[in-house]
PQR file of N, CA, C, O and H, with PARSE charges and radii, in Angstrom:
ATOM      1  N   MET A   1     126.198 177.022 138.077 -0.4000 1.5000
ATOM      2  CA  MET A   1     126.066 175.950 139.021 -0.0000 2.0000
ATOM      3  C   MET A   1     127.446 175.642 139.600  0.5500 1.7000
ATOM      4  O   MET A   1     128.446 175.671 138.883 -0.5500 1.4000
ATOM      5  N   ARG A   2     127.495 175.351 140.882 -0.4000 1.5000
ATOM      6  CA  ARG A   2     128.738 174.998 141.565 -0.0000 2.0000
ATOM      7  C   ARG A   2     128.699 173.518 141.900  0.5500 1.7000
ATOM      8  O   ARG A   2     127.721 173.022 142.459 -0.5500 1.4000
ATOM      9  H   ARG A   2     126.682 175.328 141.465  0.4000 1.0000
ATOM     10  N   ILE A   3     129.770 172.820 141.556 -0.4000 1.5000
ATOM     11  CA  ILE A   3     129.881 171.393 141.823 -0.0000 2.0000
ATOM     12  C   ILE A   3     131.170 171.149 142.596  0.5500 1.7000
ATOM     13  O   ILE A   3     132.228 171.663 142.231 -0.5500 1.4000
ATOM     14  H   ILE A   3     130.564 173.223 141.102  0.4000 1.0000
ATOM     15  N   VAL A   4     131.078 170.365 143.662 -0.4000 1.5000
ATOM     16  CA  VAL A   4     132.250 169.975 144.437 -0.0000 2.0000
ATOM     17  C   VAL A   4     132.511 168.497 144.171  0.5500 1.7000
ATOM     18  O   VAL A   4     131.626 167.659 144.339 -0.5500 1.4000
ATOM     19  H   VAL A   4     130.219 169.947 143.958  0.4000 1.0000
ATOM     20  N   ILE A   5     133.726 168.191 143.759 -0.4000 1.5000
ATOM     21  CA  ILE A   5     134.136 166.814 143.511 -0.0000 2.0000
ATOM     22  C   ILE A   5     135.083 166.429 144.644  0.5500 1.7000
ATOM     23  O   ILE A   5     136.127 167.057 144.819 -0.5500 1.4000
ATOM     24  H   ILE A   5     134.446 168.872 143.623  0.4000 1.0000
ATOM     25  N   ALA A   6     134.724 165.399 145.416 -0.4000 1.5000
ATOM     26  CA  ALA A   6     135.533 164.976 146.562 -0.0000 2.0000
ATOM     27  C   ALA A   6     135.708 163.455 146.545  0.5500 1.7000
ATOM     28  O   ALA A   6     135.146 162.754 147.385 -0.5500 1.4000
ATOM     29  H   ALA A   6     133.876 164.889 145.274  0.4000 1.0000
ATOM     30  N   PRO A   7     136.491 162.948 145.582 -0.5600 1.5000
ATOM     31  CA  PRO A   7     136.645 161.492 145.476  0.2800 2.0000
ATOM     32  C   PRO A   7     137.795 160.949 146.317  0.5500 1.7000
ATOM     33  O   PRO A   7     138.716 161.677 146.689 -0.5500 1.4000
ATOM     34  N   ASP A   8     137.718 159.666 146.603 -0.4000 1.5000
ATOM     35  CA  ASP A   8     138.845 158.912 147.135 -0.0000 2.0000
ATOM     36  C   ASP A   8     139.551 158.301 145.926  0.5500 1.7000
ATOM     37  O   ASP A   8     139.104 158.480 144.793 -0.5500 1.4000
ATOM     38  H   ASP A   8     136.970 159.075 146.301  0.4000 1.0000
ATOM     39  N   LYS A   9     140.629 157.596 146.154 -0.4000 1.5000
ATOM     40  CA  LYS A   9     141.376 156.955 145.060 -0.0000 2.0000
ATOM     41  C   LYS A   9     140.587 155.784 144.484  0.5500 1.7000
ATOM     42  O   LYS A   9     139.665 155.271 145.118 -0.5500 1.4000
ATOM     43  H   LYS A   9     140.992 157.450 147.074  0.4000 1.0000
ATOM     44  N   PHE A  10     140.954 155.375 143.297 -0.4000 1.5000
ATOM     45  CA  PHE A  10     140.474 154.122 142.720 -0.0000 2.0000
ATOM     46  C   PHE A  10     141.665 153.175 142.849  0.5500 1.7000
ATOM     47  O   PHE A  10     142.531 153.128 141.976 -0.5500 1.4000
ATOM     48  H   PHE A  10     141.703 155.792 142.782  0.4000 1.0000
ATOM     49  N   LYS A  11     141.697 152.429 143.938 -0.4000 1.5000
ATOM     50  CA  LYS A  11     142.868 151.626 144.303 -0.0000 2.0000
ATOM     51  C   LYS A  11     143.377 150.797 143.123  0.5500 1.7000
ATOM     52  O   LYS A  11     142.627 150.093 142.448 -0.5500 1.4000
ATOM     53  H   LYS A  11     140.994 152.467 144.648  0.4000 1.0000
ATOM     54  N   GLY A  12     144.670 150.916 142.913 -0.4000 1.5000
ATOM     55  CA  GLY A  12     145.306 150.148 141.859 -0.0000 2.0000
ATOM     56  C   GLY A  12     145.244 150.788 140.489  0.5500 1.7000
ATOM     57  O   GLY A  12     145.824 150.270 139.535 -0.5500 1.4000
ATOM     58  H   GLY A  12     145.280 151.488 143.461  0.4000 1.0000
ATOM     59  N   SER A  13     144.533 151.933 140.376 -0.4000 1.5000
ATOM     60  CA  SER A  13     144.455 152.539 139.050 -0.0000 2.0000
ATOM     61  C   SER A  13     144.671 154.055 139.067  0.5500 1.7000
ATOM     62  O   SER A  13     145.493 154.556 138.300 -0.5500 1.4000
ATOM     63  H   SER A  13     144.061 152.353 141.151  0.4000 1.0000
ATOM     64  N   LEU A  14     143.960 154.795 139.917 -0.4000 1.5000
ATOM     65  CA  LEU A  14     144.068 156.253 139.919 -0.0000 2.0000
ATOM     66  C   LEU A  14     144.145 156.792 141.346  0.5500 1.7000
ATOM     67  O   LEU A  14     143.519 156.257 142.261 -0.5500 1.4000
ATOM     68  H   LEU A  14     143.292 154.388 140.540  0.4000 1.0000
ATOM     69  N   THR A  15     144.927 157.864 141.517 -0.4000 1.5000
ATOM     70  CA  THR A  15     144.954 158.558 142.799 -0.0000 2.0000
ATOM     71  C   THR A  15     143.717 159.445 142.904  0.5500 1.7000
ATOM     72  O   THR A  15     143.039 159.694 141.908 -0.5500 1.4000
ATOM     73  H   THR A  15     145.435 158.298 140.774  0.4000 1.0000
ATOM     74  N   ALA A  16     143.427 159.919 144.110 -0.4000 1.5000
ATOM     75  CA  ALA A  16     142.265 160.803 144.289 -0.0000 2.0000
ATOM     76  C   ALA A  16     142.361 162.056 143.417  0.5500 1.7000
ATOM     77  O   ALA A  16     141.364 162.435 142.803 -0.5500 1.4000
ATOM     78  H   ALA A  16     143.978 159.717 144.920  0.4000 1.0000
ATOM     79  N   PRO A  17     143.534 162.721 143.337 -0.5600 1.5000
ATOM     80  CA  PRO A  17     143.621 163.882 142.444  0.2800 2.0000
ATOM     81  C   PRO A  17     143.397 163.537 140.970  0.5500 1.7000
ATOM     82  O   PRO A  17     142.825 164.334 140.226 -0.5500 1.4000
ATOM     83  N   GLU A  18     143.846 162.357 140.548 -0.4000 1.5000
ATOM     84  CA  GLU A  18     143.630 161.941 139.156 -0.0000 2.0000
ATOM     85  C   GLU A  18     142.149 161.689 138.890  0.5500 1.7000
ATOM     86  O   GLU A  18     141.627 162.088 137.849 -0.5500 1.4000
ATOM     87  H   GLU A  18     144.311 161.710 141.153  0.4000 1.0000
ATOM     88  N   VAL A  19     141.475 161.028 139.827 -0.4000 1.5000
ATOM     89  CA  VAL A  19     140.030 160.786 139.684 -0.0000 2.0000
ATOM     90  C   VAL A  19     139.310 162.128 139.570  0.5500 1.7000
ATOM     91  O   VAL A  19     138.475 162.322 138.687 -0.5500 1.4000
ATOM     92  H   VAL A  19     141.900 160.703 140.672  0.4000 1.0000
ATOM     93  N   ALA A  20     139.643 163.050 140.473 -0.4000 1.5000
ATOM     94  CA  ALA A  20     139.000 164.363 140.483 -0.0000 2.0000
ATOM     95  C   ALA A  20     139.252 165.116 139.178  0.5500 1.7000
ATOM     96  O   ALA A  20     138.343 165.748 138.641 -0.5500 1.4000
ATOM     97  H   ALA A  20     140.322 162.893 141.190  0.4000 1.0000
ATOM     98  N   ALA A  21     140.468 165.053 138.674 -0.4000 1.5000
ATOM     99  CA  ALA A  21     140.804 165.758 137.431 -0.0000 2.0000
ATOM    100  C   ALA A  21     139.995 165.214 136.251  0.5500 1.7000
ATOM    101  O   ALA A  21     139.514 165.986 135.421 -0.5500 1.4000
ATOM    102  H   ALA A  21     141.207 164.540 139.111  0.4000 1.0000
ATOM    103  N   HIS A  22     139.845 163.898 136.175 -0.4000 1.5000
ATOM    104  CA  HIS A  22     139.068 163.306 135.079 -0.0000 2.0000
ATOM    105  C   HIS A  22     137.584 163.670 135.187  0.5500 1.7000
ATOM    106  O   HIS A  22     136.943 163.988 134.186 -0.5500 1.4000
ATOM    107  H   HIS A  22     140.236 163.271 136.849  0.4000 1.0000
ATOM    108  N   LEU A  23     137.048 163.622 136.406 -0.4000 1.5000
ATOM    109  CA  LEU A  23     135.645 164.012 136.592 -0.0000 2.0000
ATOM    110  C   LEU A  23     135.437 165.478 136.233  0.5500 1.7000
ATOM    111  O   LEU A  23     134.459 165.829 135.574 -0.5500 1.4000
ATOM    112  H   LEU A  23     137.569 163.365 137.219  0.4000 1.0000
ATOM    113  N   ARG A  24     136.363 166.335 136.670 -0.4000 1.5000
ATOM    114  CA  ARG A  24     136.281 167.772 136.374 -0.0000 2.0000
ATOM    115  C   ARG A  24     136.310 168.005 134.863  0.5500 1.7000
ATOM    116  O   ARG A  24     135.506 168.771 134.331 -0.5500 1.4000
ATOM    117  H   ARG A  24     137.158 166.050 137.206  0.4000 1.0000
ATOM    118  N   ALA A  25     137.238 167.342 134.181 -0.4000 1.5000
ATOM    119  CA  ALA A  25     137.355 167.503 132.730 -0.0000 2.0000
ATOM    120  C   ALA A  25     136.072 167.078 132.020  0.5500 1.7000
ATOM    121  O   ALA A  25     135.633 167.751 131.087 -0.5500 1.4000
ATOM    122  H   ALA A  25     137.891 166.720 134.614  0.4000 1.0000
ATOM    123  N   GLY A  26     135.474 165.984 132.445 -0.4000 1.5000
ATOM    124  CA  GLY A  26     134.234 165.520 131.835 -0.0000 2.0000
ATOM    125  C   GLY A  26     133.092 166.493 132.044  0.5500 1.7000
ATOM    126  O   GLY A  26     132.334 166.782 131.118 -0.5500 1.4000
ATOM    127  H   GLY A  26     135.831 165.438 133.203  0.4000 1.0000
ATOM    128  N   LEU A  27     132.970 167.002 133.272 -0.4000 1.5000
ATOM    129  CA  LEU A  27     131.907 167.973 133.554 -0.0000 2.0000
ATOM    130  C   LEU A  27     132.086 169.247 132.739  0.5500 1.7000
ATOM    131  O   LEU A  27     131.126 169.769 132.173 -0.5500 1.4000
ATOM    132  H   LEU A  27     133.586 166.767 134.024  0.4000 1.0000
ATOM    133  N   LEU A  28     133.321 169.746 132.682 -0.4000 1.5000
ATOM    134  CA  LEU A  28     133.564 170.992 131.946 -0.0000 2.0000
ATOM    135  C   LEU A  28     133.429 170.817 130.442  0.5500 1.7000
ATOM    136  O   LEU A  28     133.118 171.773 129.732 -0.5500 1.4000
ATOM    137  H   LEU A  28     134.101 169.322 133.142  0.4000 1.0000
ATOM    138  N   SER A  29     133.659 169.606 129.952 -0.4000 1.5000
ATOM    139  CA  SER A  29     133.463 169.386 128.510 -0.0000 2.0000
ATOM    140  C   SER A  29     131.973 169.434 128.166  0.5500 1.7000
ATOM    141  O   SER A  29     131.592 169.802 127.055 -0.5500 1.4000
ATOM    142  H   SER A  29     133.911 168.829 130.530  0.4000 1.0000
ATOM    143  N   ALA A  30     131.141 169.057 129.134 -0.4000 1.5000
ATOM    144  CA  ALA A  30     129.694 169.103 128.920 -0.0000 2.0000
ATOM    145  C   ALA A  30     129.141 170.508 129.110  0.5500 1.7000
ATOM    146  O   ALA A  30     128.206 170.914 128.420 -0.5500 1.4000
ATOM    147  H   ALA A  30     131.450 168.758 130.037  0.4000 1.0000
ATOM    148  N   ASP A  31     129.729 171.254 130.057 -0.4000 1.5000
ATOM    149  CA  ASP A  31     129.263 172.619 130.328 -0.0000 2.0000
ATOM    150  C   ASP A  31     130.418 173.458 130.865  0.5500 1.7000
ATOM    151  O   ASP A  31     130.697 173.422 132.063 -0.5500 1.4000
ATOM    152  H   ASP A  31     130.488 170.925 130.618  0.4000 1.0000
ATOM    153  N   PRO A  32     131.098 174.214 129.996 -0.5600 1.5000
ATOM    154  CA  PRO A  32     132.260 175.011 130.399  0.2800 2.0000
ATOM    155  C   PRO A  32     131.932 176.125 131.403  0.5500 1.7000
ATOM    156  O   PRO A  32     132.842 176.715 131.986 -0.5500 1.4000
ATOM    157  N   GLU A  33     130.666 176.412 131.605 -0.4000 1.5000
ATOM    158  CA  GLU A  33     130.260 177.476 132.530 -0.0000 2.0000
ATOM    159  C   GLU A  33     130.213 177.013 133.983  0.5500 1.7000
ATOM    160  O   GLU A  33     130.063 177.838 134.884 -0.5500 1.4000
ATOM    161  H   GLU A  33     129.927 175.932 131.131  0.4000 1.0000
ATOM    162  N   LEU A  34     130.336 175.725 134.224 -0.4000 1.5000
ATOM    163  CA  LEU A  34     130.255 175.199 135.579 -0.0000 2.0000
ATOM    164  C   LEU A  34     131.413 175.695 136.448  0.5500 1.7000
ATOM    165  O   LEU A  34     132.532 175.869 135.966 -0.5500 1.4000
ATOM    166  H   LEU A  34     130.458 175.054 133.492  0.4000 1.0000
ATOM    167  N   ALA A  35     131.136 175.916 137.713 -0.4000 1.5000
ATOM    168  CA  ALA A  35     132.185 176.216 138.694 -0.0000 2.0000
ATOM    169  C   ALA A  35     132.463 174.896 139.412  0.5500 1.7000
ATOM    170  O   ALA A  35     131.660 174.442 140.228 -0.5500 1.4000
ATOM    171  H   ALA A  35     130.226 175.775 138.105  0.4000 1.0000
ATOM    172  N   VAL A  36     133.600 174.291 139.102 -0.4000 1.5000
ATOM    173  CA  VAL A  36     133.920 172.974 139.645 -0.0000 2.0000
ATOM    174  C   VAL A  36     135.077 173.093 140.620  0.5500 1.7000
ATOM    175  O   VAL A  36     136.168 173.533 140.258 -0.5500 1.4000
ATOM    176  H   VAL A  36     134.252 174.660 138.440  0.4000 1.0000
ATOM    177  N   GLU A  37     134.826 172.694 141.868 -0.4000 1.5000
ATOM    178  CA  GLU A  37     135.861 172.700 142.899 -0.0000 2.0000
ATOM    179  C   GLU A  37     136.288 171.266 143.158  0.5500 1.7000
ATOM    180  O   GLU A  37     135.452 170.371 143.284 -0.5500 1.4000
ATOM    181  H   GLU A  37     133.939 172.337 142.162  0.4000 1.0000
ATOM    182  N   VAL A  38     137.597 171.055 143.238 -0.4000 1.5000
ATOM    183  CA  VAL A  38     138.146 169.721 143.425 -0.0000 2.0000
ATOM    184  C   VAL A  38     138.760 169.619 144.819  0.5500 1.7000
ATOM    185  O   VAL A  38     139.612 170.426 145.190 -0.5500 1.4000
ATOM    186  H   VAL A  38     138.276 171.782 143.136  0.4000 1.0000
ATOM    187  N   VAL A  39     138.318 168.615 145.594 -0.4000 1.5000
ATOM    188  CA  VAL A  39     138.822 168.394 146.953 -0.0000 2.0000
ATOM    189  C   VAL A  39     139.092 166.896 147.116  0.5500 1.7000
ATOM    190  O   VAL A  39     138.217 166.163 147.578 -0.5500 1.4000
ATOM    191  H   VAL A  39     137.625 167.960 145.293  0.4000 1.0000
ATOM    192  N   PRO A  40     140.299 166.427 146.742 -0.5600 1.5000
ATOM    193  CA  PRO A  40     140.601 165.004 146.904  0.2800 2.0000
ATOM    194  C   PRO A  40     140.492 164.588 148.378  0.5500 1.7000
ATOM    195  O   PRO A  40     140.871 165.338 149.278 -0.5500 1.4000
ATOM    196  N   MET A  41     139.970 163.384 148.601 -0.4000 1.5000
ATOM    197  CA  MET A  41     139.761 162.879 149.954 -0.0000 2.0000
ATOM    198  C   MET A  41     140.545 161.573 150.141  0.5500 1.7000
ATOM    199  O   MET A  41     141.112 161.024 149.197 -0.5500 1.4000
ATOM    200  H   MET A  41     139.662 162.775 147.869  0.4000 1.0000
ATOM    201  N   ALA A  42     140.556 161.099 151.387 -0.4000 1.5000
ATOM    202  CA  ALA A  42     141.138 159.797 151.708 -0.0000 2.0000
ATOM    203  C   ALA A  42     140.412 159.256 152.929  0.5500 1.7000
ATOM    204  O   ALA A  42     139.870 160.013 153.734 -0.5500 1.4000
ATOM    205  H   ALA A  42     140.096 161.545 152.154  0.4000 1.0000
ATOM    206  N   ASP A  43     140.410 157.943 153.053 -0.4000 1.5000
ATOM    207  CA  ASP A  43     139.674 157.306 154.150 -0.0000 2.0000
ATOM    208  C   ASP A  43     140.553 156.922 155.331  0.5500 1.7000
ATOM    209  O   ASP A  43     140.109 156.193 156.217 -0.5500 1.4000
ATOM    210  H   ASP A  43     140.850 157.328 152.399  0.4000 1.0000
ATOM    211  N   GLY A  44     141.781 157.398 155.355 -0.4000 1.5000
ATOM    212  CA  GLY A  44     142.688 157.086 156.452 -0.0000 2.0000
ATOM    213  C   GLY A  44     143.770 156.108 156.059  0.5500 1.7000
ATOM    214  O   GLY A  44     144.707 155.874 156.822 -0.5500 1.4000
ATOM    215  H   GLY A  44     142.141 157.990 154.635  0.4000 1.0000
ATOM    216  N   GLY A  45     143.650 155.536 154.878 -0.4000 1.5000
ATOM    217  CA  GLY A  45     144.659 154.591 154.396 -0.0000 2.0000
ATOM    218  C   GLY A  45     145.620 155.291 153.439  0.5500 1.7000
ATOM    219  O   GLY A  45     146.053 156.419 153.673 -0.5500 1.4000
ATOM    220  H   GLY A  45     142.889 155.726 154.259  0.4000 1.0000
ATOM    221  N   GLU A  46     145.933 154.597 152.371 -0.4000 1.5000
ATOM    222  CA  GLU A  46     146.819 155.156 151.350 -0.0000 2.0000
ATOM    223  C   GLU A  46     146.235 156.455 150.811  0.5500 1.7000
ATOM    224  O   GLU A  46     145.031 156.550 150.570 -0.5500 1.4000
ATOM    225  H   GLU A  46     145.581 153.681 152.180  0.4000 1.0000
ATOM    226  N   GLY A  47     147.082 157.445 150.626 -0.4000 1.5000
ATOM    227  CA  GLY A  47     146.642 158.712 150.061 -0.0000 2.0000
ATOM    228  C   GLY A  47     146.217 159.738 151.091  0.5500 1.7000
ATOM    229  O   GLY A  47     145.945 160.886 150.739 -0.5500 1.4000
ATOM    230  H   GLY A  47     148.060 157.368 150.822  0.4000 1.0000
ATOM    231  N   THR A  48     146.154 159.350 152.363 -0.4000 1.5000
ATOM    232  CA  THR A  48     145.710 160.290 153.396 -0.0000 2.0000
ATOM    233  C   THR A  48     146.681 161.452 153.537  0.5500 1.7000
ATOM    234  O   THR A  48     146.254 162.604 153.621 -0.5500 1.4000
ATOM    235  H   THR A  48     146.374 158.418 152.649  0.4000 1.0000
ATOM    236  N   LEU A  49     147.969 161.172 153.564 -0.4000 1.5000
ATOM    237  CA  LEU A  49     148.960 162.249 153.686 -0.0000 2.0000
ATOM    238  C   LEU A  49     148.882 163.183 152.487  0.5500 1.7000
ATOM    239  O   LEU A  49     148.935 164.402 152.655 -0.5500 1.4000
ATOM    240  H   LEU A  49     148.316 160.237 153.495  0.4000 1.0000
ATOM    241  N   ASP A  50     148.760 162.645 151.295 -0.4000 1.5000
ATOM    242  CA  ASP A  50     148.656 163.484 150.094 -0.0000 2.0000
ATOM    243  C   ASP A  50     147.419 164.365 150.147  0.5500 1.7000
ATOM    244  O   ASP A  50     147.484 165.541 149.789 -0.5500 1.4000
ATOM    245  H   ASP A  50     148.717 161.656 151.158  0.4000 1.0000
ATOM    246  N   ALA A  51     146.294 163.816 150.588 -0.4000 1.5000
ATOM    247  CA  ALA A  51     145.052 164.597 150.687 -0.0000 2.0000
ATOM    248  C   ALA A  51     145.188 165.706 151.722  0.5500 1.7000
ATOM    249  O   ALA A  51     144.728 166.826 151.496 -0.5500 1.4000
ATOM    250  H   ALA A  51     146.241 162.861 150.879  0.4000 1.0000
ATOM    251  N   ALA A  52     145.820 165.402 152.863 -0.4000 1.5000
ATOM    252  CA  ALA A  52     146.017 166.413 153.903 -0.0000 2.0000
ATOM    253  C   ALA A  52     146.921 167.538 153.412  0.5500 1.7000
ATOM    254  O   ALA A  52     146.638 168.711 153.654 -0.5500 1.4000
ATOM    255  H   ALA A  52     146.194 164.493 153.046  0.4000 1.0000
ATOM    256  N   LEU A  53     147.987 167.196 152.736 -0.4000 1.5000
ATOM    257  CA  LEU A  53     148.907 168.212 152.199 -0.0000 2.0000
ATOM    258  C   LEU A  53     148.223 169.072 151.134  0.5500 1.7000
ATOM    259  O   LEU A  53     148.432 170.284 151.083 -0.5500 1.4000
ATOM    260  H   LEU A  53     148.217 166.243 152.540  0.4000 1.0000
ATOM    261  N   ALA A  54     147.410 168.445 150.287 -0.4000 1.5000
ATOM    262  CA  ALA A  54     146.704 169.180 149.249 -0.0000 2.0000
ATOM    263  C   ALA A  54     145.692 170.145 149.856  0.5500 1.7000
ATOM    264  O   ALA A  54     145.380 171.176 149.260 -0.5500 1.4000
ATOM    265  H   ALA A  54     147.240 167.460 150.328  0.4000 1.0000
ATOM    266  N   ALA A  55     145.181 169.816 151.037 -0.4000 1.5000
ATOM    267  CA  ALA A  55     144.211 170.688 151.722 -0.0000 2.0000
ATOM    268  C   ALA A  55     144.886 171.813 152.479  0.5500 1.7000
ATOM    269  O   ALA A  55     144.208 172.674 153.039 -0.5500 1.4000
ATOM    270  H   ALA A  55     145.435 168.978 151.521  0.4000 1.0000
ATOM    271  N   GLY A  56     146.224 171.822 152.507 -0.4000 1.5000
ATOM    272  CA  GLY A  56     146.945 172.916 153.140 -0.0000 2.0000
ATOM    273  C   GLY A  56     147.574 172.605 154.478  0.5500 1.7000
ATOM    274  O   GLY A  56     148.186 173.475 155.098 -0.5500 1.4000
ATOM    275  H   GLY A  56     146.775 171.123 152.053  0.4000 1.0000
ATOM    276  N   TYR A  57     147.429 171.371 154.928 -0.4000 1.5000
ATOM    277  CA  TYR A  57     148.069 170.985 156.196 -0.0000 2.0000
ATOM    278  C   TYR A  57     149.547 170.745 155.957  0.5500 1.7000
ATOM    279  O   TYR A  57     149.934 170.177 154.936 -0.5500 1.4000
ATOM    280  H   TYR A  57     146.932 170.665 154.424  0.4000 1.0000
ATOM    281  N   SER A  58     150.368 171.175 156.892 -0.4000 1.5000
ATOM    282  CA  SER A  58     151.810 170.929 156.738 -0.0000 2.0000
ATOM    283  C   SER A  58     152.433 170.526 158.052  0.5500 1.7000
ATOM    284  O   SER A  58     153.638 170.280 158.114 -0.5500 1.4000
ATOM    285  H   SER A  58     150.054 171.636 157.722  0.4000 1.0000
TER
END
C-alpha cells in the first residue's frame, strides 16, 4: 500500500516536516511494508519557503 503524508505545521509545536516524520514513523511501526511518501505542505504563511525548498524549488 502507498500512503502520501502531506501535513501543514502544528503551529507553536511542530514544523510540517516534523509532523510528517512522526506520522511516517507511526505508520511504519504498525506495518513496515508500507510505502510512505512524505510531502510537507504550507498554506502560504510560516513554513511556505521551507516547504517550497523541500519540494525542490530554488
